[in-house]
N, C-alpha and C positions, 0 to 999 in steps of 0.2 A: 491558373494551376487546377489539378482536378485530385486531390487526395483520399482516397480508400482505406477505413479504419478496419480494422477486422478485428470483434473486439466482441464480450458483454455488452450491451447496454439495459439501463431502466425497461422494466423495474425488478431485473436483476438485484438479489443482495448482493454485490461485489465489488471492491475496493475498483478492480480496473474499468468495471462499468463507471463510477463518478471520474477515474482518472481518463478515459479515452472522452467524455462528456467535457470535460476541465480545458483539456489540453484542443477541441475542435474549438469551442468555446472562443478560448483565447487567439487560435488561430484566427477564426474571423475579425476580433478585436482588434489585431492586428491590419488587418489584408482579405476586407469587402469585398475582394475580385476574386478571393478563393472557392473554390465547388470540393463538398465535403460528401464524402458518402462514406455510413457505415453498419459493415456487412457484420450483424450479430449474430448472436451463437445464444443459444439457451435454451433452457425446459420451460419458457414463458415470452409470448409476442410481445416484443419490446413495443416502447411508446415512441410513438410516431411525431415531430417535432417540424416546425418552419424551417429551422433556419440549416440543420443538415437532412441528406437524403436518407434517411434509416430504412432498412431492410431485413426481413427476416430471413437468415440466410444459410442458417448449419447447426446442427445438433452435434455433442461432442462425441454423440455413442456411435454416429453415423460414418458416411467415406466422405466427412467434409474437404475435402481438398476439392472433390469432384465438384461440390458444389460453393464450394468458395472460385472455384475456376470458372463457371459457368457465369456467374456471376461479373466478375473480373470480365471476362472475353465480352459484355454487352455494354459495359461501363467503359472501359479502356479507361482506366486513373493513370497518371502521370508517375503517380506515386502508391502501392502497398505497405503500408503501415501495420504490421500486426503486434498488438497487445500481446504476449505473451505469458500465459501461463500454464504449469503444467494439469495443475484444475481444469483448465480450459482445453488444452491440446493434448493429453497425456503424456505418454511413454514411450508410444511403439514411434514405427516410421512412418506415419501417417504426414507428420508435420513434415520430418525432412521432404517428402511427396511434395507438399505443397510448393514450399518456396520451389525446388526443384520444376517446378510445371512455369512456377513463374520465369524464373529461368530462362524457362524452353521458349517463354513467349514473348520473352524479351519487354518483362515488366519491372522495371525497378522496385528492389523488395527491402524493408527497412524493418525490423526484430526489434524494440524491447522486451530485454528478458528482466520480466517485475519481479522473477525468482531465479538464483540461482543457485547450485549447489557444486558441493564437494564430495567427494570418497567420505570424509568425514562429517555427512547432515548426518548427524542421528534423529536430531530431535524436529523434524519436519514442518511441524507446526500444523495449520489449519486446512494441510491437502484431503482430502477425501478420504477414507482407510484404507480404501483399497492401493492406493496411489501409493501408501507410506509402507504396503509389504513390498510394493513393485518397483519403489526404487531401491532397495535392498540388493535387486536382481540384477539391475541393469548399469550399463557400465556410465553412470551419467557426465563424468567428465568429458568421454570421447562423443557423449551423443552433443551434449553441446558444442564442443570443437567442429561439429558437423553442421549444426544451425551457422554457427562463423564463416563457415565455406563455401555454405552453399546461399543466406543472404548476402546482399549488398553492404550493407550496413546495419551493426548491432548498436543496441543505444542500452548504456547502463546506468543506475541511477547514480551512483556514489565511485569514486575512483580507487580510494584502496582497498576497500574491502570490496568491490566486487569488481572494475576491469581490469585489475592486477590480477587475479583469480583466474579468468579469460584467460588475460595472455599466457599467464605459467601453465597452461591449461592448452595452451596451445591456437589461440582465436590471433591474427595477424595483424597489428597494433595499427594499420591504419585502415580497419575493418571495424573496431570498435571503440566508438567513442562518449566520453561520459558527459550527459543534462541531468541537471540534477530535479525528484520531483516535485515537482511543482505549490508554491503556496497561493492556496485561497484567501488575500485579506480583507476580514469585515470589521467593523468596529462590531468589538462584542456589546454583546446585548446586556440591561439592565439585573445587576447581580440579583440585588431583593427577591426582584420581581422572577426571576427564574430559579432561584434556589426557595422560593416560595412555591412555585409552581410545582417542586420536587418536596414539597412536606420539608423543606428545613428552616428555620430561623435563621436571617441575615447574620446572623451573630455569630454562626455558624462556622468554624474554619471546617470547607468541605475537599477532601479528598474524592478524585472520581477515575475508576479505572472502566474504559468507554469500551461499548464491542459487545461480542459476546461470546459463550462459553467455552471452554477447551481448556484441558490439560495447560498444554502450552504456555496460556498467558498466564501460570503461575497464581493464581487468584490463592490457595492459601496462603503464600508466601504473604502478600500484601496484607489478609487477613492476620496473619500473627506479627507482621511490623505497627499493623493499626491499633492493634491488643495493648502495646508496645508504646504509642503513644500519645491512647489515651490516658496511662498513668501520669504524664507527664500534662497535657494539655485533653481534660476528660468533656471540652466543647467539642472537640472532633467529630468529626460525622464525614463515612464512607460510603460513596455510591458507587454500586457496581453494575455494570454491563452485564448480563447472566444468562440471557435465553439459549437453547441449546440451539446451533446450527447444524449439526452433524449427531442424529438420534443415536448413537451407540451404544452397547453396554460400557465400555472403557471412559465416555465424556461423560453419560449421567453419573457411573459410581461414584468420579469424580466431583460433578457438584453435589451430590448426598454427602460425600466426604469435606467440603467446605461448608456446608449447612451444620453439619453436626460439628466443626470447629465455631461456627459463629455461637451457634449453642453452648457450646461448651463454657465460652469464655463469655456468656452473658451480653452478648453485643443484638442481640433482636432488637434495641430499640434503636440502636448507634448506627447501623449498617443497611441500607434500603438496596435490596435484590432485584433488580428489573429484570422482570423475565418474556419478555417480550421484546421484537426485534424495533428497535426506534425507527420510524420513517423520516427517510432521507430529509423533510420538510422541517425534521425540529431539531435534527441533530446539531446544528450551532448552538440551537437555543439552549437545549442541556448542556452541550459541553460550555455554555455562559457562566453556567451557574457554579465551575470549578472554580477552587482558591489552587491545586496543585492537580493537572492531570499525572496518574500516574501509571506506567506502562514498564511490567515486569518481567518481558514476557526470557523466557529460553529456548529461544531457535536457534540454532548456528547455523540457518540457511544463510544467505545472502539477499537481502533486498530492504526496500524503503519503506518508509508509516505512512499512512494516507490519513491513521487518524492523527499523528504525531503533527504532520504540518497543519491541519485542520486546529488543533490547539494551537500552534504558534502562529498562524495565523490569527487568530483571537490574543493573541498575547499573554500567551497561558502560561506559567511555572511549569514547569515537567520534571516529572520523575521515573527514569528507564534504565532499563538495565546494560549492563556491558557485554551487549552482544551484537556483531556485525552490521545488525540493522539498524542500530541505531548509534552508529558512529559519527554520523554526520552530525549530532550533538556535541558532539566535542567542540567545535567551532566556536561554541556559545559557550560554553565551562565544562571542561570535563568531568569537575565535582558532582555534574548531575548524572553522570552512570555508576550504578553499583553492581555491585553481583548479583545475580540473578539466585541465587544458592544464602543469602547473607542475610537477615533478617535484620540484624544488628545496623549493618549499613543501610537499609533500606530504615527502617525508624528511626535511625540518627539523621538523615538528609532529609523524608518528612516532618517532623518537629522542626528545622531550622529552615525550610522551607514556609511553616504555619510562622513560626515567632519570630526570624531574623527580616523585619519588615527592609533594612536597608539590604541583604542580603537578598531576597526577591526578585524588589524593586531590579537591582542590577540583573537579573536574571532573564527577567520579565522586557527590560530593554533588549539584553542580549535577541532574544528568542525572538524581539519586533524586530531588530534591525535583518538577522536573518532571514527571517518571513521574507520582507522586502525583496533582499537578494535573491531569491526563490521565488517571487510571485509569475503568476501564471502567463502574465503577459512577456515576462524576460524567458522564461521559459519556450514558450510557443516563437521566438524570434530567434532562438538558438536554434530547434529544431526546422521553421523555414529555411535558415540560415544552411544548415543539412541536406534539405532536401533538396535546393537549389544547385550547391555545391556536385551531390551526388547526379543531379538531372546532368550537370554542364561536365562532366567527367563519363555519364554516358554517352553525352555524343559524340567526345571527342575521341571516345574508342569505339564506332559506329563507325565515326567520319573515315579512322585509320582502317578498317576492318574494309569499308569499300574500294576505298585507295587501294 
């Protein structure tokens, strides 16, 4: 079987690039006879690899349906699997045209919707600024429903907050399936060593908010909560991933607001603000230093978190906000989900995760169990089964049409 992914790819600083690489790698680990091509898009030349056929194919600002179809017609894959995100493919009719072209050519298409919106999506997270404005003028539910009508299969990462929403918007139940986001299982690096690398003493409990700087990440709430935590646990430290990805006035102003808050509470010696993008090769090592990974975003879009799955794969205790993005963590313990507007809820949870060792041990065990359940090889097996079923269905339909 020849699978053709359409996605961003390394060295793009993009979670979709990580996802596609991990899925492709896991598919090959379970079936070495598969052939995988990655039609890469973005503003940087993709890295080449011996494992996959990586081709620099499209630019999201151009007529990408024509560029992608030109490659598809040469490669003649069995399946085209598109890793969809609005920051990559936009909100205009080009994506619908791409799916229509694939259908016309008889190429089975699968679309993973990494982000799903509703009419109530106000805090849309890390999308490029112009997309945030455009979202207010697009009938997004109708747009997504049309994707479901044009694609042969749609993949959602979570059942209740994503697939059921797509069904309510009008997608046919037999055209959309749930496959969880994959988790990379890895033994955690030596915590004392990784803490030292970050300038933190092994005896200091370390809370980590990993990623880049954006108001939707709710950094100011975490700083307020950490200020309260230190009143009871003065040895606690906080590490903030705070580089600016989208350099717009609103983001820069928000960053300054948070830095002023750190200064207001005299926390400069207790909070490390990392203002660079962490290279992919360092991510697991940095996360390995954390005692608690904290993700208290205030987004009301529907998606899954790659950072959360990285943390779970390392067996880390996690504290997250009670939003659709993190709904799957309720399978571990719903106590880990707090209001993204409540400093009190967050500080209370962080204090317990640091001080109550029995509680933290139970949470870490639950996290490891869930990570095993969603490990990449298991996720790849589910994808492969879906591909085979789709090809079988397409073959039967073709036979019926010929007859």
